[in-house]
N, C-alpha and C positions, 0 to 999 in steps of 0.2 A: 544283576544277574536274576534276580527274583521280577524284576519285570518281562525281562523276556519269557520267561516262563508262564507269565499271566497271561499275555497276552497271545502266546503261541499256542495253550493248550486249550484255545476253544471261549476264553472268556471275553473277545472281543464280539460276540455276540448280541450281549447284553446290552452295553451301551448301543447299538444296533437297533433292537426290537423295543428300548426304551425310547430311543428317537422316533423312530415308525410310531410308537402309539401316541408320544405327543404331538406327531403332527395330525395324525387323523383326528385327535380331539380336538386340535386346535379347527382342523377343518368343520368339522362336527358343527362346535360353537360358534364360529365364526360366519357358517354360512347358513342363511336363511333363505337361501333361493329355491332351487329346485330337491336338492337333497337337506334333508333336517332328521333330527334323532328322531326316533319313533315316537318318543312322549308329548313333541312338540305338532299339535295339529292348528292350521289355521283357515278350520271350517266355520268362524264366525260371520263370515261375511257370504257365505255357501248355502242354498237351502236344497232341500232332500227334490231329486229330478232335475237340478241344474235348473232352475224355474225360480225366477221371483215372483212373488204376489203382488198384484197392483191395487194401490187405496184402495179400487171400488172395491175389491174381492174381499181385502178385509172390512170395510165398510159393512160389506152383507152379511161377512161372517157375523159381525159383531148386533146387526139386525137382527140376524136367525137365532143369535144364541141369547137374546134378549136383554143385551148390554145397553143398548138405547133406542129411544122409543120412535115411533114414526116420522115426527117432525124432525127430528134429530137427524132421522137418517136423509129425508131428503133435504134439509138444510145443509149437511155436509155435501151430500152428493151434489148440491148446485154449486159449492165452495171449490170440490175438488175437478169436479167438470170444465 
């Protein structure tokens, strides 16, 4: 008798809501493709502007910044060319 009133009184919606939330949660956690949660950012391999610096550009920046000497610059440039 009590179960009839429980389900007919609209309480059936709570298990349905719970199931929907669990499915959405599982989808967010398990899918790492195109749809991911907002806190998941996979931009470790992306560069601003969508372009990757070439090794020569990096070498030129290091030389311009004074990190390496002219001799080291020429030697590394020869090695990467």
